[in-house]
Each structure stands twice: as C-alpha cells, then as structure tokens.
N, C-alpha and C positions, 0 to 999 in steps of 0.2 A: 505554551506549548498546549495544543488543544488534543483531545481525544476526537480521532476520526472513524468513521464507519469505512470499513475497508470492505468490498464486494471479493468473493472468492468464486471461481468458477474451473472447475474440472473438466479440460476440454482436449480432444484429441488433437496431436500435432500432424497437422496435415495444412497444405495450401487453402488459402481463404478462410481459415477458422478465426484467425485475428481480424480480418477485414468484416466477417459479419459481426464479431463482437462489437467492433469500434464504430460500425457503420449504424448498426442500432443505435447505439449511444448519440451518435451525430444527429441522426433523423429525429430522435426525442429532444435535441439542443442540450444534451448534457455534457458538460465540459470535462474531460479526463484531466485531472490533476496529479495523477500518478498511477504509473503501470509497471508491473513485474510480471513476466511470463516466462520462467524457465522450462525447459523440457526434461523430462525424465522418462526414460525407456517410452517414447511415442506418446506420452501424455504430457499435458501442460497444466498447471496450476495457476492461474491467472488471477493476481491480486490488481484490483484499480480502486483508487480513490477518487471521487467525482464531487462534484460540486451540489449535486442533486440526488443522494441516495434513492429516495423514495421515487422519482422520475425515472431513475435508472434501473431500478428492479423492475418498474412497469415495462420498460422498454424491453429489458430483457426477457422477462417472461412472454412478451409477445413475439419475439422473434425466437421463442421456443428456447432459451438458454436458461438452465436453472443456476441461480446465484445465490449463494449462501451469503453470511456477513460476519465480520469479526472485528471488533475492536482494535485499533491501532492508534499510535501516538505520532503526531506530526512535531517533530523537532527542528528548529532552526538552529542551524550550526554556522559558525563562522567559517570562512572559507581559507583554511590554515592547517598545516600539518597537525594532527594529533586531536581535533576538536571532535570526531567521532569516537577515538580512544577513551576520551575522558569520560563520555557518556557510557560507552560499553564497561569502561571499569567501574562506574558508579551503580550500574545495574548489576554487574557480577557481584561485587560487595554486597549488595542487598539481596542476593540470591534470586535475580530477576532473570530468567533466560530469554535471550533475543531469538526468535524463532525465524524470523526474516527481516531483512532490512534492505531497502533502497534508497538511493539518492543520486544526486548529480549536482555538481558545481561548475556546470559549463559556463565559463566567463566569469565575471568578477562578481563580487556579491555574495551574500550568504547563501548557503543551503538548505534547503528542506529534505530530511531524511524520515521516511516513514519507516516505523519499527513497528513490528508485531511481537509482543511478549508474552511471557507466561502470566504476568499478572498486572494488568493495566495500571489498575489504582495504586500499586505499591510503587509502581515504575514512576506515576505522575508524584508520589510524595518523595521518593528518591531525589527527582529532578526537579523539584521546587516548582512543580506545575500544578 
C-alpha cells in the first residue's frame, strides 16, 4: 500500500472549473488516477491523485490554479462486502482519523481506495504497509 501525493485545490463550484483543472493536466500529459470533488456551499475542495505530481503542480501553476499537497494512502481492497470496514476498524482502533476516502469497484477485480488520514505513518504501520 503506497503513500501517495494527493493534490488539493479549493475551487469555486461553477460550470467549467473541473474542465479547466482536468484540461490543464491533460495538456501536460498527466494521468489522473483518482479524483474527489465534493461541493460545500458553492465551493469545492478537489483532491486528485496523479501519475506525475511534479508535472501536475507545474501544469496547474501555469493554469493559475493553486494546489496544495497532502499525503494519502492508496489501499488495495478486495471487491467484497466488509473490505473497507476492516480497514476503517483497524484505523479507528489505532486512533487514526479518516478525513476523506474515495474509491470505486466498477466491475470485477480489486478496488483502490484513497484515504486521507490524520497520521499517515501510523496508518501504514497499522495496516502493515
């Protein structure tokens, strides 16, 4: 389970904003591996995991989009009921807070869940990574 760099952007929720973000990454040849973009009161906190964070940061800066960075975990899960629950329970017992999680299991095969947690190193130790 690798530790990954997750880029974070606070953006206005309006038509074209996600297109601007993803277009800047596409033009730079950066592949998006995961994205989460919830809306809260007209604002969106976009979290994105990419294949080349350095190139992504440069592309976003050129597009005048300010991006922060936070460490996250990419956890491979079996595609079965309870797989995410087991991870969440281990982290809870170890007093690690899950601040954000997003994943998909579209189709057969394993899923990858991206977890933003209060203590990445402790979470890695608890999950055997």
